[in-house]
ROKE-822351 format. One line per field, with one value per atom (N, C-alpha, C): residue number from 0; x, y, z; atom name. Coordinates in pm, 1 decimal. Each point is the difference from the previous one (the first is absolute). Layout:
N
n NUM; ...
X X; ...
Y Y; ...
Z Z; ...
atom CA; ...
# end
This chain:
79
n 0; 0; 0; 1; 1; 1; 2; 2; 2; 3; 3; 3; 4; 4; 4; 5; 5; 5; 6; 6; 6; 7; 7; 7; 8; 8; 8; 9; 9; 9; 10; 10; 10; 11; 11; 11; 12; 12; 12; 13; 13; 13; 14; 14; 14; 15; 15; 15; 16; 16; 16; 17; 17; 17; 18; 18; 18; 19; 19; 19; 20; 20; 20; 21; 21; 21; 22; 22; 22; 23; 23; 23; 24; 24; 24; 25; 25; 25; 26; 26; 26; 27; 27; 27; 28; 28; 28; 29; 29; 29; 30; 30; 30; 31; 31; 31; 32; 32; 32; 33; 33; 33; 34; 34; 34; 35; 35; 35; 36; 36; 36; 37; 37; 37; 38; 38; 38; 39; 39; 39; 40; 40; 40; 41; 41; 41; 42; 42; 42; 43; 43; 43; 44; 44; 44; 45; 45; 45; 46; 46; 46; 47; 47; 47; 48; 48; 48; 49; 49; 49; 50; 50; 50; 51; 51; 51; 52; 52; 52; 53; 53; 53; 54; 54; 54; 55; 55; 55; 56; 56; 56; 57; 57; 57; 58; 58; 58; 59; 59; 59; 60; 60; 60; 61; 61; 61; 62; 62; 62; 63; 63; 63; 64; 64; 64; 65; 65; 65; 66; 66; 66; 67; 67; 67; 68; 68; 68; 69; 69; 69; 70; 70; 70; 71; 71; 71; 72; 72; 72; 73; 73; 73; 74; 74; 74; 75; 75; 75; 76; 76; 76; 77; 77; 77; 78; 78; 78
X 2057.3; 46.1; -109.3; -27.7; -105.7; 58.9; -58.2; 44.3; -76.1; 73.6; -64.0; 11.0; -112.0; -2.8; 35.6; 105.2; 41.3; -70.0; -59.0; -65.1; 72.6; 27.0; 66.8; -106.3; 20.6; -92.5; 30.7; -97.3; 15.8; -55.6; 82.3; -41.3; -96.4; -117.7; -98.8; -4.6; 37.8; 5.7; -94.3; -69.5; -90.9; 41.2; -6.1; 24.8; -128.5; -52.9; -124.2; 29.9; -23.9; 19.2; -138.3; -20.9; -131.8; 3.0; -95.0; -18.4; -142.5; -19.2; -135.2; -22.8; -121.2; -44.7; 22.0; -44.7; 12.8; -76.3; -107.7; -76.5; 85.9; 83.3; 90.0; 101.7; 48.0; 91.1; -70.1; -122.4; -79.3; -14.8; -33.4; -16.8; 129.9; 112.0; 129.2; 29.7; -33.9; 17.5; -88.9; -120.1; -91.1; 53.3; 56.1; 59.7; 112.9; 85.4; 110.6; -50.5; -101.6; -55.9; -46.1; -58.4; -48.0; 114.3; 102.0; 108.5; 91.5; 3.1; 82.2; -56.3; -128.4; -63.3; 44.6; 50.7; 49.6; 153.0; 62.3; 143.8; 86.3; -59.2; 81.1; 43.5; 122.8; 54.3; 20.6; -16.5; 16.5; 147.9; 35.5; 134.9; -9.1; 101.4; 0.9; 59.4; 56.6; 56.4; -58.2; -37.9; -63.4; 98.8; 129.8; 99.1; 0.4; -38.8; -3.2; -135.2; -94.6; -137.4; -23.0; -82.1; -50.7; -130.7; -64.6; -129.3; 2.0; -35.6; -0.2; -143.3; -56.0; -138.1; -1.1; -68.7; -20.5; -146.3; -23.7; -135.7; -22.5; -105.6; -28.9; -148.8; -33.2; -135.8; -2.4; -90.9; -5.0; -81.5; -55.5; -78.0; 93.4; 105.7; 93.1; 103.0; 1.5; 89.7; 147.2; 36.8; 139.9; 47.9; -81.0; 35.4; 7.4; -93.1; -1.9; 126.9; 42.5; 121.5; 124.0; 3.1; 112.7; 9.6; -113.3; -0.8; 58.4; -41.5; 54.5; 150.9; 46.7; 143.3; 70.8; -58.3; 59.3; 7.9; -104.1; -0.1; 113.2; 15.3; 107.3; 138.0; 16.8; 128.0; 34.6; -96.0; 23.8; 21.0; -74.0; 13.3; 141.5; 59.8; 136.6; 99.7; -23.5; 90.9; -12.0; -121.8; -23.9; 27.1; -4.7; 18.1; 143.1
Y 983.9; -112.4; -38.3; -126.8; -49.4; -49.5; 45.2; -46.1; -126.4; -99.5; -124.2; -9.7; -23.3; -13.9; -143.8; -14.4; -132.7; -31.5; -115.5; -43.3; -121.6; 4.7; -112.5; -104.0; -120.4; -107.5; -53.7; 4.9; -49.2; -141.5; -89.6; -139.0; -14.1; -52.6; -21.8; -149.3; -34.3; -140.2; -21.8; -112.1; -35.0; -134.9; -7.6; -124.6; -32.9; -118.3; -40.8; -120.8; 15.4; -108.2; -50.4; -129.8; -58.0; -96.5; 16.3; -91.0; -53.7; -121.7; -54.0; -111.6; -7.1; -113.4; 20.7; -97.2; 7.1; 118.0; 37.9; 115.7; 126.0; 9.1; 114.6; 0.1; -116.7; -9.9; 49.2; -40.8; 44.9; 152.4; 53.9; 145.2; 74.1; -53.8; 63.5; 4.1; -107.1; -0.1; 104.4; 15.7; 102.5; 140.9; 19.3; 129.7; 29.9; -99.7; 21.6; 32.2; -70.5; 29.6; 145.6; 48.6; 138.6; 100.6; -19.9; 97.9; -9.4; -116.0; -11.6; 87.6; 26.3; 85.9; 145.5; 37.1; 137.4; 3.0; -107.6; 2.5; -68.0; -65.7; -68.0; -136.9; -33.9; -132.7; -68.9; -131.0; -76.4; -19.5; 10.5; -30.7; -104.5; -81.0; -106.9; 43.0; 120.5; 50.2; 137.1; 19.6; 127.2; 116.0; -29.3; 107.5; 72.6; -67.0; 60.6; 63.6; -10.1; 44.2; 147.1; 64.2; 133.7; -10.9; -114.8; -24.1; -137.9; -6.7; -125.7; -25.5; -111.2; -33.7; -126.8; 5.3; -118.2; -37.6; -123.4; -48.9; -116.9; 8.2; -106.8; -10.0; -103.2; -22.7; 34.1; 84.2; 39.6; -99.2; -99.6; -101.6; -98.5; -38.4; -98.4; 71.0; -37.3; 65.8; -19.0; -116.3; -25.9; 95.8; 16.8; 92.3; 143.1; 36.9; 135.0; 28.2; -94.6; 17.6; 9.8; -76.0; 6.9; 139.1; 60.4; 134.6; 100.8; -5.8; 92.7; -17.0; -123.4; -27.2; 58.0; -19.1; 50.0; 153.0; 65.2; 146.5; 48.2; -63.1; 37.6; -21.3; -110.8; -30.2; 101.9; 31.7; 94.9; 141.1; 35.1; 132.4; 21.6; -100.6; 10.9; 21.6; -63.2; 9.5; 135.5; 49.2; 122.0; 127.4; -7.4; 123.0; 17.0
Z 4658.8; 77.9; 100.0; 4.0; 86.1; 131.6; 108.5; 131.5; 36.5; 39.7; 43.5; 150.9; 60.0; 145.0; 35.2; 78.8; 43.3; 131.4; 3.6; 122.9; 52.3; 125.9; 63.9; 35.2; -48.3; 31.3; 139.2; 83.9; 135.8; 5.2; 45.5; 12.0; 117.6; -28.9; 105.8; 29.4; 122.1; 42.4; 116.9; -2.7; 108.7; 58.0; 133.2; 71.3; 75.0; -23.5; 65.4; 88.3; 128.9; 97.4; 38.5; -14.8; 23.1; 117.1; 90.0; 112.7; -6.7; 46.0; 5.9; -99.1; -49.3; -80.3; -149.8; -77.9; -144.9; -58.4; 63.2; -47.3; 7.7; 101.8; 10.9; -113.1; -39.3; -114.6; -126.4; -18.4; -115.0; 3.1; 117.4; 13.1; -28.5; 45.4; -26.8; -149.4; -69.6; -145.5; -67.1; 49.8; -53.5; 28.7; 118.0; 34.1; -96.8; -23.1; -93.0; -140.1; -45.9; -132.2; -8.3; 106.2; 2.3; -3.7; 83.9; 4.8; -121.6; -64.2; -121.2; -112.1; 4.7; -101.4; 12.2; 115.4; 17.7; 6.9; -49.6; -19.8; 104.2; 98.3; 101.5; -48.2; 34.2; -26.4; 133.9; 1.3; 123.0; 29.7; 126.9; 44.9; 110.0; 10.9; 99.3; 133.7; 5.2; 125.5; 30.5; 124.6; 35.3; -1.7; 9.2; -3.9; -134.3; -104.8; -133.6; -31.7; 90.1; -27.3; 33.6; -82.2; 31.0; 77.6; -15.0; 62.5; 65.1; 126.6; 75.0; 44.5; -44.4; 33.2; 83.6; 112.2; 82.9; -12.4; -43.5; -19.4; 94.2; 78.3; 95.5; 26.0; 73.3; 46.0; 148.7; 39.1; 140.4; 83.4; -64.3; 71.3; 71.6; -66.6; 56.6; 88.4; 125.7; 95.5; -34.8; -49.7; -34.4; -108.9; -103.6; -107.9; 51.6; 84.9; 56.7; 79.9; 81.4; 78.8; -89.2; -108.4; -93.1; -62.9; -27.3; -58.5; 98.2; 124.1; 99.3; 13.7; -2.3; 6.5; -123.3; -116.1; -125.4; -0.1; 46.3; 6.3; 91.4; 114.5; 91.5; -60.7; -72.8; -62.5; -107.7; -84.2; -109.3; 55.6; 101.8; 61.0; 51.2; 62.0; 50.4; -113.1; -111.6; -113.5; -70.7; -13.7; -76.4; 78.3; 129.0; 80.8; 40.0
atom N; CA; C; N; CA; C; N; CA; C; N; CA; C; N; CA; C; N; CA; C; N; CA; C; N; CA; C; N; CA; C; N; CA; C; N; CA; C; N; CA; C; N; CA; C; N; CA; C; N; CA; C; N; CA; C; N; CA; C; N; CA; C; N; CA; C; N; CA; C; N; CA; C; N; CA; C; N; CA; C; N; CA; C; N; CA; C; N; CA; C; N; CA; C; N; CA; C; N; CA; C; N; CA; C; N; CA; C; N; CA; C; N; CA; C; N; CA; C; N; CA; C; N; CA; C; N; CA; C; N; CA; C; N; CA; C; N; CA; C; N; CA; C; N; CA; C; N; CA; C; N; CA; C; N; CA; C; N; CA; C; N; CA; C; N; CA; C; N; CA; C; N; CA; C; N; CA; C; N; CA; C; N; CA; C; N; CA; C; N; CA; C; N; CA; C; N; CA; C; N; CA; C; N; CA; C; N; CA; C; N; CA; C; N; CA; C; N; CA; C; N; CA; C; N; CA; C; N; CA; C; N; CA; C; N; CA; C; N; CA; C; N; CA; C; N; CA; C; N; CA; C; N; CA; C; N; CA; C; N; CA; C; N; CA; C; N; CA; C; N; CA; C; N; CA; C
# end
């Protein structure tokens, strides 16, 4: 009798939040292409994500401030 090892498939979900210019949107798409190669699927809500990526430009002050606000918001929810 052969024993078969059952492996539980863990769903890997990534949520990418992008702030800044069109170049940041392009970079976020490239990030997703990279992580999809290791099994991550995109999700539209961070609550379903195993991985949360914030992509921004540190040159633009408005985008930078939005990132700090987003980190604070997510931190309150996750802790």
